A tleap script that builds the chain and sets N, CA, C and O, in Angstrom:
source leaprc.protein.ff14SB
mol = sequence {
  NMET ILE LEU ILE THR GLY HIE ILE ILE LEU
  THR PRO GLU HIE ARG GLU CYS MET ILE ALA
  LEU GLY ALA GLU HIE SER ALA ARG SER ARG
  SER GLU PRO GLY CYS LEU ALA HIE ASN CYS
  HIE ILE ASP VAL GLU ASN PRO ASP ARG LEU
  MET PHE VAL GLU GLU TRP GLU SER VAL GLU
  ALA VAL ARG ALA HIE PHE ALA LEU PRO ALA
  SER ARG ALA PHE VAL ALA GLU MET ARG ALA
  LEU SER PRO GLN PRO PRO ALA ILE ARG ILE
  TYR ALA VAL GLU ASP ILE THR ALA LYS LEU
  MET CGLY
}
set mol.1.N position { -28.058 34.329 43.738 }
set mol.1.CA position { -28.339 34.249 45.155 }
set mol.1.C position { -27.945 32.853 45.647 }
set mol.1.O position { -28.041 31.867 44.916 }
set mol.2.N position { -27.509 32.799 46.880 }
set mol.2.CA position { -27.168 31.532 47.523 }
set mol.2.C position { -28.253 31.219 48.548 }
set mol.2.O position { -28.599 32.063 49.375 }
set mol.3.N position { -28.778 30.021 48.487 }
set mol.3.CA position { -29.786 29.545 49.430 }
set mol.3.C position { -29.164 28.428 50.264 }
set mol.3.O position { -28.575 27.490 49.726 }
set mol.4.N position { -29.300 28.539 51.560 }
set mol.4.CA position { -28.781 27.509 52.466 }
set mol.4.C position { -29.943 26.976 53.288 }
set mol.4.O position { -30.723 27.741 53.854 }
set mol.5.N position { -30.046 25.656 53.344 }
set mol.5.CA position { -30.994 25.014 54.245 }
set mol.5.C position { -30.208 24.092 55.153 }
set mol.5.O position { -29.185 23.529 54.761 }
set mol.6.N position { -30.691 23.950 56.347 }
set mol.6.CA position { -30.018 23.056 57.286 }
set mol.6.C position { -30.925 22.719 58.450 }
set mol.6.O position { -31.972 23.335 58.649 }
set mol.7.N position { -30.503 21.738 59.207 }
set mol.7.CA position { -31.242 21.402 60.422 }
set mol.7.C position { -30.321 20.720 61.425 }
set mol.7.O position { -29.249 20.213 61.095 }
set mol.8.N position { -30.790 20.735 62.649 }
set mol.8.CA position { -30.107 20.028 63.720 }
set mol.8.C position { -31.171 19.434 64.639 }
set mol.8.O position { -32.244 20.012 64.812 }
set mol.9.N position { -30.871 18.294 65.217 }
set mol.9.CA position { -31.810 17.614 66.105 }
set mol.9.C position { -31.659 18.157 67.522 }
set mol.9.O position { -30.556 18.253 68.059 }
set mol.10.N position { -32.798 18.508 68.109 }
set mol.10.CA position { -32.828 19.001 69.481 }
set mol.10.C position { -32.934 17.829 70.454 }
set mol.10.O position { -33.481 16.779 70.116 }
set mol.11.N position { -32.414 18.013 71.649 }
set mol.11.CA position { -32.555 17.022 72.710 }
set mol.11.C position { -33.382 17.642 73.827 }
set mol.11.O position { -33.308 18.852 74.043 }
set mol.12.N position { -34.169 16.840 74.543 }
set mol.12.CA position { -35.023 17.402 75.602 }
set mol.12.C position { -34.251 18.228 76.633 }
set mol.12.O position { -34.720 19.283 77.059 }
set mol.13.N position { -33.085 17.756 77.029 }
set mol.13.CA position { -32.323 18.458 78.061 }
set mol.13.C position { -31.678 19.753 77.591 }
set mol.13.O position { -31.342 20.610 78.407 }
set mol.14.N position { -31.502 19.904 76.272 }
set mol.14.CA position { -30.859 21.110 75.722 }
set mol.14.C position { -31.777 21.903 74.793 }
set mol.14.O position { -31.343 22.878 74.180 }
set mol.15.N position { -33.018 21.499 74.688 }
set mol.15.CA position { -33.953 22.080 73.720 }
set mol.15.C position { -34.001 23.610 73.786 }
set mol.15.O position { -33.748 24.278 72.783 }
set mol.16.N position { -34.315 24.157 74.929 }
set mol.16.CA position { -34.478 25.613 75.057 }
set mol.16.C position { -33.173 26.349 74.770 }
set mol.16.O position { -33.178 27.406 74.138 }
set mol.17.N position { -32.079 25.803 75.225 }
set mol.17.CA position { -30.771 26.405 74.971 }
set mol.17.C position { -30.460 26.405 73.481 }
set mol.17.O position { -29.980 27.405 72.948 }
set mol.18.N position { -30.730 25.296 72.807 }
set mol.18.CA position { -30.433 25.182 71.384 }
set mol.18.C position { -31.308 26.127 70.556 }
set mol.18.O position { -30.837 26.732 69.593 }
set mol.19.N position { -32.582 26.251 70.936 }
set mol.19.CA position { -33.468 27.182 70.235 }
set mol.19.C position { -32.971 28.608 70.424 }
set mol.19.O position { -32.943 29.386 69.470 }
set mol.20.N position { -32.581 28.955 71.635 }
set mol.20.CA position { -32.055 30.302 71.897 }
set mol.20.C position { -30.772 30.553 71.112 }
set mol.20.O position { -30.589 31.634 70.551 }
set mol.21.N position { -29.886 29.565 71.069 }
set mol.21.CA position { -28.654 29.715 70.286 }
set mol.21.C position { -28.968 29.922 68.803 }
set mol.21.O position { -28.351 30.758 68.142 }
set mol.22.N position { -29.930 29.156 68.285 }
set mol.22.CA position { -30.312 29.295 66.880 }
set mol.22.C position { -30.882 30.672 66.578 }
set mol.22.O position { -30.542 31.282 65.564 }
set mol.23.N position { -31.743 31.159 67.454 }
set mol.23.CA position { -32.336 32.484 67.258 }
set mol.23.C position { -31.278 33.579 67.335 }
set mol.23.O position { -31.302 34.524 66.547 }
set mol.24.N position { -30.348 33.455 68.283 }
set mol.24.CA position { -29.264 34.442 68.405 }
set mol.24.C position { -28.380 34.421 67.159 }
set mol.24.O position { -27.998 35.472 66.645 }
set mol.25.N position { -28.060 33.228 66.682 }
set mol.25.CA position { -27.218 33.103 65.489 }
set mol.25.C position { -27.900 33.724 64.272 }
set mol.25.O position { -27.263 34.441 63.500 }
set mol.26.N position { -29.191 33.450 64.099 }
set mol.26.CA position { -29.917 34.022 62.974 }
set mol.26.C position { -29.945 35.545 63.064 }
set mol.26.O position { -29.703 36.224 62.066 }
set mol.27.N position { -30.233 36.085 64.230 }
set mol.27.CA position { -30.275 37.543 64.400 }
set mol.27.C position { -28.916 38.163 64.106 }
set mol.27.O position { -28.833 39.185 63.424 }
set mol.28.N position { -27.855 37.555 64.615 }
set mol.28.CA position { -26.499 38.060 64.372 }
set mol.28.C position { -26.154 37.992 62.885 }
set mol.28.O position { -25.574 38.925 62.331 }
set mol.29.N position { -26.514 36.893 62.255 }
set mol.29.CA position { -26.193 36.696 60.841 }
set mol.29.C position { -26.902 37.711 59.955 }
set mol.29.O position { -26.340 38.147 58.950 }
set mol.30.N position { -28.130 38.096 60.309 }
set mol.30.CA position { -28.869 39.069 59.496 }
set mol.30.C position { -28.173 40.422 59.434 }
set mol.30.O position { -28.449 41.216 58.535 }
set mol.31.N position { -27.276 40.696 60.374 }
set mol.31.CA position { -26.566 41.975 60.357 }
set mol.31.C position { -25.285 41.929 59.511 }
set mol.31.O position { -24.615 42.948 59.342 }
set mol.32.N position { -24.955 40.770 58.993 }
set mol.32.CA position { -23.722 40.624 58.217 }
set mol.32.C position { -23.898 41.114 56.785 }
set mol.32.O position { -24.987 41.005 56.220 }
set mol.33.N position { -22.832 41.654 56.195 }
set mol.33.CA position { -22.899 42.075 54.791 }
set mol.33.C position { -23.268 40.894 53.893 }
set mol.33.O position { -22.710 39.804 54.021 }
set mol.34.N position { -24.202 41.123 52.997 }
set mol.34.CA position { -24.578 40.094 52.038 }
set mol.34.C position { -25.671 39.152 52.500 }
set mol.34.O position { -26.136 38.322 51.720 }
set mol.35.N position { -26.095 39.263 53.761 }
set mol.35.CA position { -27.175 38.393 54.253 }
set mol.35.C position { -28.512 39.021 53.887 }
set mol.35.O position { -28.810 40.145 54.292 }
set mol.36.N position { -29.311 38.293 53.122 }
set mol.36.CA position { -30.636 38.754 52.724 }
set mol.36.C position { -31.714 38.257 53.674 }
set mol.36.O position { -32.723 38.930 53.885 }
set mol.37.N position { -31.499 37.081 54.244 }
set mol.37.CA position { -32.442 36.488 55.201 }
set mol.37.C position { -31.726 35.371 55.939 }
set mol.37.O position { -30.867 34.690 55.379 }
set mol.38.N position { -32.093 35.191 57.206 }
set mol.38.CA position { -31.519 34.110 58.017 }
set mol.38.C position { -32.497 33.846 59.145 }
set mol.38.O position { -32.671 34.674 60.039 }
set mol.39.N position { -33.137 32.682 59.097 }
set mol.39.CA position { -34.158 32.365 60.090 }
set mol.39.C position { -34.066 30.920 60.535 }
set mol.39.O position { -33.607 30.053 59.792 }
set mol.40.N position { -34.509 30.672 61.760 }
set mol.40.CA position { -34.628 29.298 62.237 }
set mol.40.C position { -36.076 29.044 62.644 }
set mol.40.O position { -36.779 29.941 63.110 }
set mol.41.N position { -36.497 27.806 62.454 }
set mol.41.CA position { -37.887 27.418 62.673 }
set mol.41.C position { -37.919 26.009 63.270 }
set mol.41.O position { -37.029 25.195 63.025 }
set mol.42.N position { -38.948 25.745 64.047 }
set mol.42.CA position { -39.209 24.372 64.497 }
set mol.42.C position { -39.968 23.658 63.381 }
set mol.42.O position { -40.946 24.190 62.857 }
set mol.43.N position { -39.531 22.483 63.025 }
set mol.43.CA position { -40.187 21.665 62.000 }
set mol.43.C position { -41.541 21.199 62.553 }
set mol.43.O position { -41.584 20.513 63.575 }
set mol.44.N position { -42.632 21.559 61.897 }
set mol.44.CA position { -43.959 21.198 62.404 }
set mol.44.C position { -44.243 19.699 62.285 }
set mol.44.O position { -45.146 19.190 62.950 }
set mol.45.N position { -43.496 18.996 61.460 }
set mol.45.CA position { -43.669 17.550 61.352 }
set mol.45.C position { -42.749 16.784 62.282 }
set mol.45.O position { -42.988 15.611 62.567 }
set mol.46.N position { -41.692 17.443 62.760 }
set mol.46.CA position { -40.764 16.840 63.712 }
set mol.46.C position { -40.311 17.940 64.663 }
set mol.46.O position { -39.329 18.626 64.379 }
set mol.47.N position { -41.006 18.124 65.787 }
set mol.47.CA position { -40.689 19.231 66.689 }
set mol.47.C position { -39.320 19.127 67.366 }
set mol.47.O position { -38.919 20.030 68.100 }
set mol.48.N position { -38.616 18.040 67.123 }
set mol.48.CA position { -37.250 17.905 67.640 }
set mol.48.C position { -36.206 18.314 66.612 }
set mol.48.O position { -35.013 18.084 66.809 }
set mol.49.N position { -36.654 18.925 65.507 }
set mol.49.CA position { -35.719 19.363 64.470 }
set mol.49.C position { -35.819 20.886 64.340 }
set mol.49.O position { -36.894 21.438 64.103 }
set mol.50.N position { -34.677 21.543 64.499 }
set mol.50.CA position { -34.572 22.986 64.317 }
set mol.50.C position { -34.058 23.229 62.905 }
set mol.50.O position { -32.966 22.788 62.548 }
set mol.51.N position { -34.856 23.936 62.103 }
set mol.51.CA position { -34.547 24.162 60.697 }
set mol.51.C position { -33.961 25.559 60.503 }
set mol.51.O position { -34.332 26.497 61.209 }
set mol.52.N position { -33.053 25.690 59.552 }
set mol.52.CA position { -32.474 26.976 59.185 }
set mol.52.C position { -32.691 27.212 57.697 }
set mol.52.O position { -32.505 26.307 56.884 }
set mol.53.N position { -33.084 28.425 57.346 }
set mol.53.CA position { -33.232 28.840 55.956 }
set mol.53.C position { -32.521 30.185 55.832 }
set mol.53.O position { -32.820 31.133 56.557 }
set mol.54.N position { -31.577 30.244 54.900 }
set mol.54.CA position { -30.756 31.442 54.733 }
set mol.54.C position { -30.711 31.837 53.267 }
set mol.54.O position { -30.725 30.984 52.380 }
set mol.55.N position { -30.658 33.148 53.023 }
set mol.55.CA position { -30.455 33.677 51.674 }
set mol.55.C position { -29.295 34.653 51.736 }
set mol.55.O position { -29.244 35.522 52.606 }
set mol.56.N position { -28.363 34.501 50.803 }
set mol.56.CA position { -27.162 35.334 50.753 }
set mol.56.C position { -26.981 35.890 49.355 }
set mol.56.O position { -27.382 35.261 48.375 }
set mol.57.N position { -26.382 37.060 49.258 }
set mol.57.CA position { -26.143 37.699 47.968 }
set mol.57.C position { -25.121 36.953 47.117 }
set mol.57.O position { -25.239 36.923 45.892 }
set mol.58.N position { -24.109 36.344 47.762 }
set mol.58.CA position { -23.011 35.757 46.989 }
set mol.58.C position { -22.289 34.669 47.772 }
set mol.58.O position { -22.435 34.535 48.987 }
set mol.59.N position { -21.509 33.903 47.030 }
set mol.59.CA position { -20.654 32.887 47.645 }
set mol.59.C position { -19.649 33.549 48.586 }
set mol.59.O position { -19.340 33.014 49.651 }
set mol.60.N position { -19.144 34.708 48.188 }
set mol.60.CA position { -18.165 35.423 49.026 }
set mol.60.C position { -18.773 35.807 50.373 }
set mol.60.O position { -18.104 35.723 51.403 }
set mol.61.N position { -20.034 36.228 50.370 }
set mol.61.CA position { -20.703 36.572 51.629 }
set mol.61.C position { -20.855 35.341 52.519 }
set mol.61.O position { -20.700 35.427 53.737 }
set mol.62.N position { -21.157 34.199 51.909 }
set mol.62.CA position { -21.281 32.949 52.678 }
set mol.62.C position { -19.921 32.551 53.244 }
set mol.62.O position { -19.827 32.156 54.407 }
set mol.63.N position { -18.889 32.649 52.448 }
set mol.63.CA position { -17.544 32.309 52.943 }
set mol.63.C position { -17.158 33.199 54.120 }
set mol.63.O position { -16.605 32.718 55.109 }
set mol.64.N position { -17.446 34.487 54.017 }
set mol.64.CA position { -17.137 35.415 55.111 }
set mol.64.C position { -17.941 35.050 56.357 }
set mol.64.O position { -17.420 35.111 57.471 }
set mol.65.N position { -19.187 34.678 56.181 }
set mol.65.CA position { -20.041 34.256 57.301 }
set mol.65.C position { -19.464 33.025 58.000 }
set mol.65.O position { -19.343 32.998 59.225 }
set mol.66.N position { -19.111 32.016 57.219 }
set mol.66.CA position { -18.574 30.782 57.801 }
set mol.66.C position { -17.216 31.000 58.464 }
set mol.66.O position { -16.844 30.240 59.358 }
set mol.67.N position { -16.479 32.011 58.049 }
set mol.67.CA position { -15.149 32.278 58.604 }
set mol.67.C position { -15.196 33.030 59.932 }
set mol.67.O position { -14.193 33.082 60.644 }
set mol.68.N position { -16.335 33.607 60.271 }
set mol.68.CA position { -16.425 34.383 61.518 }
set mol.68.C position { -16.283 33.487 62.746 }
set mol.68.O position { -16.852 32.396 62.782 }
set mol.69.N position { -15.533 33.933 63.749 }
set mol.69.CA position { -15.420 33.152 64.988 }
set mol.69.C position { -16.782 32.851 65.618 }
set mol.69.O position { -16.977 31.762 66.159 }
set mol.70.N position { -17.715 33.783 65.560 }
set mol.70.CA position { -19.039 33.551 66.152 }
set mol.70.C position { -19.785 32.432 65.424 }
set mol.70.O position { -20.488 31.646 66.059 }
set mol.71.N position { -19.641 32.351 64.108 }
set mol.71.CA position { -20.289 31.284 63.346 }
set mol.71.C position { -19.661 29.932 63.664 }
set mol.71.O position { -20.364 28.934 63.822 }
set mol.72.N position { -18.353 29.907 63.756 }
set mol.72.CA position { -17.662 28.650 64.090 }
set mol.72.C position { -18.017 28.185 65.501 }
set mol.72.O position { -18.211 26.992 65.735 }
set mol.73.N position { -18.103 29.126 66.436 }
set mol.73.CA position { -18.459 28.786 67.821 }
set mol.73.C position { -19.888 28.261 67.887 }
set mol.73.O position { -20.166 27.314 68.623 }
set mol.74.N position { -20.792 28.863 67.130 }
set mol.74.CA position { -22.181 28.408 67.095 }
set mol.74.C position { -22.267 26.955 66.635 }
set mol.74.O position { -22.931 26.139 67.274 }
set mol.75.N position { -21.603 26.635 65.538 }
set mol.75.CA position { -21.642 25.268 65.011 }
set mol.75.C position { -21.046 24.287 66.027 }
set mol.75.O position { -21.606 23.214 66.252 }
set mol.76.N position { -19.937 24.642 66.628 }
set mol.76.CA position { -19.296 23.752 67.609 }
set mol.76.C position { -20.199 23.515 68.806 }
set mol.76.O position { -20.307 22.390 69.293 }
set mol.77.N position { -20.846 24.567 69.280 }
set mol.77.CA position { -21.718 24.419 70.448 }
set mol.77.C position { -22.942 23.581 70.113 }
set mol.77.O position { -23.341 22.727 70.905 }
set mol.78.N position { -23.534 23.809 68.965 }
set mol.78.CA position { -24.706 23.017 68.581 }
set mol.78.C position { -24.333 21.554 68.377 }
set mol.78.O position { -25.088 20.663 68.767 }
set mol.79.N position { -23.186 21.297 67.776 }
set mol.79.CA position { -22.735 19.900 67.597 }
set mol.79.C position { -22.580 19.201 68.940 }
set mol.79.O position { -22.921 18.027 69.080 }
set mol.80.N position { -22.069 19.921 69.914 }
set mol.80.CA position { -21.856 19.326 71.234 }
set mol.80.C position { -23.175 19.011 71.939 }
set mol.80.O position { -23.225 18.118 72.786 }
set mol.81.N position { -24.237 19.730 71.600 }
set mol.81.CA position { -25.526 19.549 72.274 }
set mol.81.C position { -26.460 18.573 71.572 }
set mol.81.O position { -27.421 18.096 72.175 }
set mol.82.N position { -26.193 18.271 70.313 }
set mol.82.CA position { -27.095 17.434 69.523 }
set mol.82.C position { -26.578 16.003 69.426 }
set mol.82.O position { -25.368 15.778 69.430 }
set mol.83.N position { -27.495 15.029 69.337 }
set mol.83.CA position { -27.059 13.636 69.164 }
set mol.83.C position { -26.582 13.330 67.751 }
set mol.83.O position { -25.979 12.283 67.513 }
set mol.84.N position { -26.847 14.239 66.808 }
set mol.84.CA position { -26.448 14.034 65.407 }
set mol.84.C position { -25.751 15.294 64.899 }
set mol.84.O position { -26.053 16.393 65.363 }
set mol.85.N position { -24.831 15.151 63.960 }
set mol.85.CA position { -24.222 16.345 63.372 }
set mol.85.C position { -25.269 17.137 62.593 }
set mol.85.O position { -26.247 16.562 62.115 }
set mol.86.N position { -25.080 18.432 62.464 }
set mol.86.CA position { -26.034 19.226 61.685 }
set mol.86.C position { -25.974 18.845 60.207 }
set mol.86.O position { -24.940 18.409 59.700 }
set mol.87.N position { -27.105 19.019 59.534 }
set mol.87.CA position { -27.183 18.807 58.087 }
set mol.87.C position { -27.236 20.169 57.426 }
set mol.87.O position { -27.902 21.075 57.927 }
set mol.88.N position { -26.543 20.328 56.307 }
set mol.88.CA position { -26.539 21.597 55.592 }
set mol.88.C position { -26.478 21.331 54.096 }
set mol.88.O position { -25.779 20.430 53.634 }
set mol.89.N position { -27.229 22.140 53.347 }
set mol.89.CA position { -27.194 22.100 51.885 }
set mol.89.C position { -27.061 23.542 51.405 }
set mol.89.O position { -27.732 24.436 51.920 }
set mol.90.N position { -26.200 23.764 50.423 }
set mol.90.CA position { -25.952 25.103 49.900 }
set mol.90.C position { -26.222 25.075 48.399 }
set mol.90.O position { -25.678 24.245 47.671 }
set mol.91.N position { -27.071 26.000 47.951 }
set mol.91.CA position { -27.501 26.033 46.566 }
set mol.91.C position { -27.246 27.408 45.951 }
set mol.91.O position { -27.379 28.423 46.634 }
set mol.92.N position { -26.885 27.449 44.683 }
set mol.92.CA position { -26.892 28.673 43.896 }
set mol.92.C position { -28.229 28.683 43.170 }
set mol.92.O position { -28.546 27.740 42.445 }
set mol.93.N position { -29.023 29.746 43.358 }
set mol.93.CA position { -30.384 29.757 42.820 }
set mol.93.C position { -30.666 31.044 42.055 }
set mol.93.O position { -29.984 32.056 42.215 }
set mol.94.N position { -31.686 30.966 41.226 }
set mol.94.CA position { -32.187 32.121 40.494 }
set mol.94.C position { -33.630 32.338 40.929 }
set mol.94.O position { -34.424 31.398 40.942 }
set mol.95.N position { -33.967 33.554 41.280 }
set mol.95.CA position { -35.338 33.885 41.658 }
set mol.95.C position { -36.171 34.041 40.388 }
set mol.95.O position { -35.943 34.950 39.590 }
set mol.96.N position { -37.139 33.143 40.213 }
set mol.96.CA position { -37.988 33.186 39.021 }
set mol.96.C position { -39.438 33.527 39.372 }
set mol.96.O position { -40.351 33.233 38.600 }
set mol.97.N position { -39.645 34.136 40.516 }
set mol.97.CA position { -40.993 34.496 40.967 }
set mol.97.C position { -41.740 35.312 39.909 }
set mol.97.O position { -42.873 34.986 39.556 }
set mol.98.N position { -41.107 36.364 39.411 }
set mol.98.CA position { -41.767 37.231 38.431 }
set mol.98.C position { -42.123 36.472 37.155 }
set mol.98.O position { -43.164 36.733 36.552 }
set mol.99.N position { -41.282 35.548 36.745 }
set mol.99.CA position { -41.560 34.760 35.532 }
set mol.99.C position { -42.788 33.881 35.722 }
set mol.99.O position { -43.582 33.710 34.797 }
set mol.100.N position { -42.943 33.323 36.921 }
set mol.100.CA position { -44.058 32.409 37.173 }
set mol.100.C position { -45.330 33.116 37.606 }
set mol.100.O position { -46.432 32.668 37.290 }
set mol.101.N position { -45.183 34.215 38.324 }
set mol.101.CA position { -46.333 34.874 38.918 }
set mol.101.C position { -46.806 36.087 38.123 }
set mol.101.O position { -47.850 36.666 38.425 }
set mol.102.N position { -46.028 36.471 37.098 }
set mol.102.CA position { -46.416 37.594 36.256 }
set mol.102.C position { -46.128 38.857 36.893 }
set mol.102.O position { -46.394 39.913 36.318 }
savepdb mol mol.pdb
quit
């Protein structure tokens, strides 16, 4: 499984627009092949940070997601609205819940 975490800084003048864009992007992404989960959240320790948590079946699914015009447009629009570039981390992970939780 591929796990992606990321965030972008919100600005007061674009806050509502950026949150709406994030929610729309997450909803659209959940309909893509290979997407297991895609959500955005407000950071409770920094309410000016919009967080993203994504789970994907494979690297190929992530590559297809990033190649979509809608995904590229989303990133470009968010970059234009934020004072800082978005941060993103991509991990290959193994689910060990059953091993730890029995």
